[in-house]
N, C-alpha and C positions, 0 to 999 in steps of 0.2 A: 787858316781856320774857316776859310770859304767853300775853299780845294774840301778839307778837311770832309763837312756836308756836303760836297755831292761824288764824293768817294764812298762818305751811307744813305745816300737817299734811296730808297722803294728798296730800305732789308725790315725785315717782318721783322718783330722784336726781339723772335727766339734767335733770329738771324744777327740783328747787334748785339743783343746779349753777347754773342759767340766771340763776332770779330772783335769788338770793346772787351775783352775779357784782360786783368788787370792782367800781371809777374808772376803767376800757377800754370803749374800743367795741369791741360784740360780733355775730357772724352767726349764730344761732339758723335752725339748719338742724330747720326743726318737715318733719315728713307727716304726711300723710296720716290721722286722726284720733288724736293722739296728742299733745289739748288744747293750741295754740297760741294761745284766746284767753284760756285762765285762766291760762299762763303768761308772759302781755304784760299784760295785768289786775296777777294777784299784783304783778309785778315792781316799776308805776309804786305800789301798796298798800304795800311795802315800801322803797321811793327814799323815801315820802316817813313812813313809821312810825317809820323806826330816823334822820329830822330830814336825811339828807343829803340833799333837793329838801324844798322848799316847793313845794302842790302848785300856784302860778301860774308856779314854777320850772322846768316841765316839759312838754313838747312833745310831742302823741304823734299819727300822721298815721294814718289812715284809707281805707279807698276809696270805703265806703258812709258814709250816714247811720248805717241803721238797726245798722253794726259799732257804727262808734260813739254813739250809744247805749247797746249794751249794755257796752257797755266802763264807761263812766259809771256803768250801776248797778251792775255788778259792785263797782265802786271802792266806792259807798259802801255797799253789803252790809258791804263786807270795814271802810271808814273812816269814823268818824264826821263824814265831811268837809264843807262846801260846795262840791257840784264846780261849780258855774258858772263861776265866774271861771279854770276852767281849760282850756286849750288843748288841746281833742280835736275832733275833725272829720275833716272828708276838704279834701280839697287843694284846694282848692274855695274849704269853705269858709272854712279859716286863711285864705288866700290875698284871699279877701274882708276880714275879720273886719283884717288887716291894712294891707290899701289903702283903710280907712272910716277908720283909724285915719290917714291920712299920707296923706292922697289931694292936699292943696295940691302933697306932693314928690313925688309920683306919674301928675301932672299932670289929675287927675279932679277934676269939680265933685264935692261932699260930698254929696249923695245919686241921683251917677251909678248910672242905672237895670242891670241886667244882660240880655243879650239869651240868651232857649233856643233851642235850635233852628230853629223854626218861623220866629222874628220875625227868629233873626241869615238867614237863607235869604228870607225880603222883602227884608231890606237890600240882602241883594245881585242879588235882582231889578230892585231901585228903580232902585239904582243903573247896572246891565247900560240898562236900562233908556237911562235918560242919558246913558251912556255910547256909547246907537247899537251893542251888540251882539249880533252875533247868538249868540238865546239857545239855535237849533239848534248851531251849532258850537263855543258855551261850555256848555254847562249848565249852569245854575244850579248843584244839588246836586253837580256834575263843582267850581265852581268854590268852591265853599262847602269839600267835603275836601279841600281842595287847599290851603285858604290854614288849612284847620281844622292838617292835616297840618305845614305849614310851620312855627306859630305851637308846635306842640306839638314840633318840633327843636328850639326855640329864635330860628330862622328868621325878621327881618324883609322887608317885600317887597325893604332895597335889596340886600338876604347872599342871596338868591335868585337864583339861576343861571339867566341864558334859552340855549338852545339851536336854537334857531329861535322862528317871529313863532307860531307857536302859545303857546309858553311864556313869548317879552315878552309876551307881550294875557295871559293870565294872571297873570303876576305888575304889569302895570298897574295890573289888577282890586284884585289885592290892592294894593300902592297907595295908591290912589283909597276904596276901604272902611276901611279903616285913617284915613284925614282924611275923612270920612265920620263913623266913630263917632266921630271924637274930638271934631267939629261940634256929633254930640246928646248929648257927654254919655255911651256906652252904652260897655259890654263885655260882650263874651263870656263862653261857656264858659273859652276855651283864653288869652283877654286877660288872662287872673286873673292867672293864673300868668305867662305870661308878665310881663306889668307891676311882679307879685310881683318877680320875679325881677332885672329892672332895675334895679326901684329899691334892692332890697340888697347890686346888685352896683353900680351907678352912685356909692349916699348912705352914705360911709364910715359918718358917725355913728346915721346906722340899722342899719346894718348888726353893729356894737357894741352896740349900744341890744340886739338880738334875739337875739349872740352870751351877752351877759353875761350877759342872764336864761334861759336854756333851752338849762342845762349836760346838762344830760337831753333824748338827741332820740329818744321812741318809733316804728320806723317796722311796721306789717303790710300782709301781703299784699306782703313786699318783691320778689319776681319781676316783681309786677304794671307794676312803674315802670317810667314811660320818661325816656327820655334827660335834658328835660328837668326831670322831677319829681327824679332824680337830683341835677343841677343846683343847684340850688335849696336839695334838704333837706344837700345838702356846703358848701356858701355860710353858710347857718344856723348849722352846728355848728361852722365855722372851725375850729381849730386846737387849744385844749384840751379841748372837748365831747365827748361821748360820746354816740352812739350806737349803741342799739340793734334792731338790722335782722331780726323776725321770717321768713322766710319758705321757701320750697322749689323749689329749679329744678325740682325733678320734672313741677310741677303747674301751672308756666308757660306757657299756654294761649293769648293773649291777641298772641299777634306783630301778626297784620289790624290793632290797636289801636295798634300801634307801644311794647307793650309786649320792653322791654327785659330779657330771663334774663339778659345778660350785666354788668347793670350789676349781675351779684351777683360777682363774677368783679373787678370794678374795686374794688366796698369792700371786699373782701377787702387787692388791694392800694393801695388809694388809704389808708386807713385803716389799714393797716400789722397787720390780722387776726391773732393770734398764735396761735388757738385758736379753730375753730369746735365749740360743744355741738349735737352731736345728736342731737334727740328721735325714738327709733326705734322705740322701749314703744307701740305703736296699741291703743288702747281699741274700737275698732270692727268688726273685721268676725274672724273667725276663718280660722287660718295659712294653710288652704290657700287661701284668696281672701287673700292678704296674699303668699302662694311666688310667686303668678299674676302680681304685679301685679310682685312683685321680679324677676322673671325678665324678666319685656315690657320693662322701663321699662331693664333692662342690657345691652344691646343697642345703649345712645346713649352719644356720644362728652361727652368735656372738663363731667361733670356732676361734682359737689361729696361725691355717691358718701353714702349712706344705703343698710338695710334693714332693712323696718321687718318687725316681730316681736310676737306676742304671747302669752300668756299663759293666752288663751279655751279652746284645743285642733285638732284644727285641724280638727275639723265637716265639713262636708258638701264630698265636691268638686268639683270648675265643672262643672257640665254642658254641654256641647257639642251641639247638633242640628245637622243635616246634612238640610236643607229639601231634594226635589226642584224647587222655583219658590217664587215672595216667596206665596204664599197659601200655599197649604202647611207657610211656616216660620209666616207668621202665624195661620193655625189651628190650629200648636199653640203658640200662645203662648198661645193661647184659653184650648186644651183646660191646661195648665197651673194658670193663672190661677183653671180653676175650682175644677177639685183642686184650689190650696192652700187658696182662697178655705172651702171647706166643708168646711178641716180645721181651719181659722181661725184664719188672717191675714187680718189688716185688707186690706182694699183702699185704703185711702191709708196700706203699708206694703209697698205695688209698686210697683216704678218701671219704664218703659218708658225705654231710651233709644235714640236713634240720633245717627249722624255731622251729619244735613243735617234741615235745615224738612219739605221732599219727601220723606221716606223715613214720613213719619207715615200720610199718605191713605190706605195698607193696611191697616195698622192701625188704622187710625180705622175704619176699613168694617168689617173684621171683628166692633171690640171695640162697634160698633153691631148687628150682625150680628144678633152675642150678649146680645144685653137689658142687655154692664156698663156701666156710669157709669164716667168718666173725666175728669180734668181736666186740657187741655195747659195747663204746668207756662212759666211766662212767655214766654206766646206766644198768639196765638191757634188753633183750631181751621183741619183745612186750605180748608173749605170758608169762612169767616169774615177768610181775611187777603186782603185788600186787594186785591191783585194779580188773585188768583182772583174777585173782586165781581166787578172791574172787568172782565176776562177773560168774565164767565157774561153781565155784561149787555151787553155786544156780543153774545152768541150771543142771548138774549133777543130781542132790537134784531131782528136775524136771523129769526127766531120769527115777532115780535111788534113791528112798530114803532112800533105805538099804547104803550107799556109805557113812561108817563111817568118812573115811578119808576131802570130800567133808564136811559132816554134823557140823565137830569138826572145821575146816575153818572158819566157819562160822556163826556158833549155836550163837553165843554172838559178832556176826560182821556184820549191827552196833550194837551197845554193846544198848541190854533190858533186862539189870538188874542178869542176870545167874552168880552168883558165880560159885566159883574154884571147892568149896564142894559140887557144888549140880552139878556143869557138874560133880565129884568124883563121886558123891550116883550114877549120870544114867547109868554111864560105869561099877559103880561095881552089881548094877542090870540085864543090856544089858550081862555081864561075868556068871552070876549068871543064868538066866535061856537061855541063851548060842544063844542068839538074836541081831541082828544088835543093835544098839543106838538109834535107829527109833522104830524100831519097842517094843524097853522097853520103852522111851516113852510115847508112843499111851499107853498102857497096864496097866502104873504107874503115868497115866500123872494125873487122875483126884480122885491120892484119898490121896493126902496131903503128897507127904511121900518126896517129888522135895520138897518143898520151894518155895515161889515166885509165880508168873503168868507170868515167863519169859519164860521155853520151855515151857510151857502151851499155850503160843503167839504166838510161833516161829512151831508148830505144827500145830497152826493156821494158821499161815502165808503160809507153805509148803503142806495144801492144798490145799490153796483158789491158792498156785499160780497154780499147779497141773491144779488146775477142770483152772481156765485163760487159761492156758497154749490149751488146750483141740480146735484143730481145725483148730491155729492159722499159721503163714509161717512162716521159724527159724528164720528171722530180727527179726520181733513179739516179738517173745517168747525173744529173746535177750534181746530187748527193757525191754520188761515187769521183766526182773530181774533184769534188773539195776535199775530199777522205783521201781517197787513192795516191793526186797530187802530192801529197802533205803537207798543204796549206792549213788546212784541221790545227792539226798537230804547230805549225811554226806560228800560229797567231796564239794556240794558247799558251805557251813557254814566252807574253811576251805578256811583261806589264800591263803596258794601257793597248792592248790587241785584240779588249773586248768587245770592243766596238767592231774588228772587224768579223768577229768572229758571227756578231747576230747578224751581219751585212751577209757573207756564206750565206747563212744557214734562210734568210729572205732569199734568197736567189732564190732558195728551193723552193718556196711559196710562189714566188711570180712563176716560174717553173707551171708548176700546180695550177692556176688562175690563166696561163698564156693557156692549156692545156684544153683549162672548161671554159672558160668567158672568150676570148680572140679565136679557138678552131676547137672549140667542143660541137659544132655542126659537125662538124667534117672528120667526126673517128672514125667514123662504120662510109669513109667513103674510100672503095676498092683500089684495092696498090696503093696504099697512100702508106707508111711504114713509120715511126718514130724517129729509122733517122730524115726524112722529111719534116718533122714537126722538126727536128736539132736544128735542120739548118731557117725554118720559121722563124725560131724561137731565136739566133744566132741572125736572122736579120732584123727582126723586132727588137732586141737590144741598142745595136748601131744605129738601127733609127731613132729611137731613143734615148741615146749618144749624143746624137750629132746632132741631131737639130733643136729650137724654140728655147735652148737656155739665152734668153735677153740678152743682149751688148748691155757694155760698160755705159752708162748713160739713159738705153729708153727704159722706157716703166715697164714694170714688174714687181709682180708678188713674191714675198720674199719668205720665204722659204727654212727653217731654223730649227734646229736644237734649243732647250728652253737655257744651259751654258751660253751657247754663241746670244742669247739675247741680251744678257746681260747689260746694265748700262744701252741700250736701244728705250724708244717708247713707237708705237707708229697711234693711231685711227682707231685700227678696227685689228680685234686680237682673235683667234681662232687657236684653240690648246685641246689638240687632240688627244686620241688612245685613253683616255684616263678610266683605266679601269687597274681593279688590283694586280698588282705585280709589272706593269707598267710604269704608269705613276701612280702613287710610289714604286720605284723601279722592285723584280722580287727576290732578290738579294740582300732589300733596305732593310723586307719585313723581319730576319732574324735577328735585330741589333735595335737599339733604339732609338742610337745616337745616330747612325744610321738613316733607321727614320724621320727625326726633326729635321737633317740636312734633306731631307728629297720634300720635307714637307717645306723646306728653307727655296725650295726652287722652283716651288709653288707659291709661294707667297713673290717669285719674282717674274714669274713670265708672268701673275695675271696685272702686277701691277707696270704692267709696259705699256697695258691699252690706256686710251682716252679717253671713247668717248662710246667705246663699242666692245664687248666681248660675249663670245663661242665660248661653252665646253660643253666639248661633246665624248661619249664612250658607244658601244656596241658591245652589242649583246655576244654575238659569236665573232671569232676573230680568223681567220688565217695567218700560224704561227711556226716558223719551222717544219713547211708542209703540212701540217695540220691543223683544224677544227678545234676551235681551244673554247669552249665557253668560261664567260667570265662573271664579277661582279664589278659595275662600278666603285672607282674609288672613291677612298674615304675621306679624300677630301670636299669631296662633294655634299658629303654628307658630312660633311663642316660648315655651308653655306645656311645665313640662316634660309628659310623656306621665301621668305617677304619680298631679298634680292633678287630672285629668280621667275621665268618666264620655261615655262619647260612646255620647248615646239615641238609636237608629234610623237608625243613618249609614252605611253602605259603609264595608265595609272600607278607607284607604288605607297604601298604604306608605308608613313612614318612616322616614325617614336622617337621622338630626343632624336638622336646622331644612327637612332639605327636602323635597318634596311627587311623585308620580306622580304626576299627572292624569293619563294619556295612559284611563284607564280609564273614565271619566268621560263621560254619557252625551251625546251631540251632536245631545237630541231638542227637539221646539219646546213652548214650556214650553200647555200645556192653556187657557191663557187666546187662545189665537191664536186668530180668526177664518177660520180655512179649514185645512186638512186636509193640506194641502201639506209635506212633507218640504222642509229644508234637507241641502244636498248643500254638504256641508264639506269640504274634499279636506288642509287641515290637522287633527290631535289639538293641544287642548289640551294644552303642555307642548311639543311636535314644535320642535323648534327647526333653521330656515330661514334661509337666507342674500336679502339684498337687492346688487341694483347698488348701491344708492347707498348704501346704512347698514349695510353691513356685518352680521355670522351679529347671530339672536336666539330669542327663541324662543317659542313665537308663546302667550299670556296667557286671552287672549277673544276672542269673535267676536257678532259683531252681526246679524239683518235673515235674510231669507229668502232662496231660488234666484233671484229676481229682484235685491233689492236685499240685497247682502253685504258684511259687511268685515271684515277683520280685523286686530286689535292685536296688535304685536309688540314686544318689548319688545329694544329694540337696547343694553343696556347706555350706555354714553358718549353713545348718540346719544335713549337715554332710548326712553320707550314713542311707536307710531305708530299708529294708525287709515290703515290702507290698506282702497283700495276695490277688490274681490277684481281686475276685467280689469286694475286698472294696478298691483297686485300684487308683480310681476317677483322673486317667492319659487321660491324651491328650497330642494329638505330638501337637509339637511346627513346 
């Protein structure tokens, strides 16, 4: 009894209620910073200590190996037990364990191997070659995403509906891929869960064995489960077992990976949940931050509903900075960080968050210029990302085709049928003739010794790019390198290529900024050419890629996307780029469900901050090499004014949750390479009518006088970009 009281000490009333629930299925709605991991592990320890279950009689599911290890460590600290025999792990890890024990019944060899993502892609490419499938029409990466997506939905090839010749071919490849894996005795990640589910569903003896064994099933991060994971859990739980699901519907942000926030509602109905335990006391943030988060998320519908609170006091107001442009925004953030550091805040306790990876470039540049060490969490710095290095390699070849390193990086990317043997022969020729690989290719490309037409096509491509690059601006050359090379088309075919495409577009913006800011005074220097500027830009990219990333263990600022920040917390958080079209993302504005996930993403971002939170937006921003004028994110409007402290922002009229943007200046960013002013006939916030789309409101525009387009929100018709000469707009 004494040990039991020690186990429950320091739990608040709601945590205690959750940990000591009687034998019943339960949904624990655990808000950010409410101690959910502690509740989950304390529940496991309490069940074991009170004799309700043996250590091997429960199943605990997490989403990462790190979380599983942390859970086992905490259990060991609470109870003197050996955790080796406990079933605590990820979905994939637990399914692998079960399939190993029943490999015969599952139709797998005892020593079946698991294909990682790269191995799976190799199998698909090899299979498509045997099937004579055109890999340009059916990109292997796209096929891989299709197969894994079907499996995550619990579908085999025969159950996938084919609407046309393309979907029929995808289904055929899927079917042949399954047969190939079966012949090879291998299983990919998605197969582990699907094969395990099918085994339990098909074999009543095995299913009943595990249902009688696991009387208690505990699930962490339940809001992130997909359809098949939920079906698997239901199958294991059976009729009489108890499922203890811990999650937060307000933090469901992985819909693009198949996570289904509706599983929480289904669980409530399927398991006849009579009472939801809400963990609302937050141990992380001050109440001004929590009140801002609560206000934002309250605009979502169909929530299970909770309201975070804390006894830590109001704390500081949420600071909002209204920047003139993105450069001004980045400089403000740098200045504030310097001030915070001088006042004693550790750089490692400060995080800079952004909606998409491409937004990091201008922040990185400002930090680099200010000599502030930083680390990109969960990813690479801008100039180190693969797609950027590919594009820069093509630009290096335009500047100097004898650059062997650049050539070897992209000679077969995107794939153009150049085999390893052909490449080896080319390098051998270069060594024998003591010349660059490029020169060897030129010398030998016509004699038929290199095999195939891939190298010949590459030589022709680079020559064409060099010719096309003559006399154009650095920004145009950068865009040429990303499109003519095939990089843009390659990533457009990739289901997960959206971020990479955004980064390639941001590289064009980097070229514009470099021309105007870093070398704007050199534009009229006699003898300077675009080729000189290209060389200087490539040097600049190498310097920013090769320096200033803080070493592991060294104090440094943390830069990351909001998605990467989930589960983390910081003393100070900056959330930048809070404009319509960026956050919420432009693609989400057409669908309410997507918009609600964007709002949950904002909720996650806000609740990362413990003591101080900065929110910033810019009146103009350079995107894709052009100046874009936007309006502040609707999420800013959803925060009560009394929680905010506006810094250097111009007065903006507010009426409820509506802003008046008619007074925002429509002027070019300081980054533009010329002083030509835009002639914009419409004001942001102005009501207009269109002959086809009906009535709408002007929300943004971009470009210059000779190349301008306007963005209008037409309500049900959604957001539309209209070229000015075709706009057919009239004022209302």
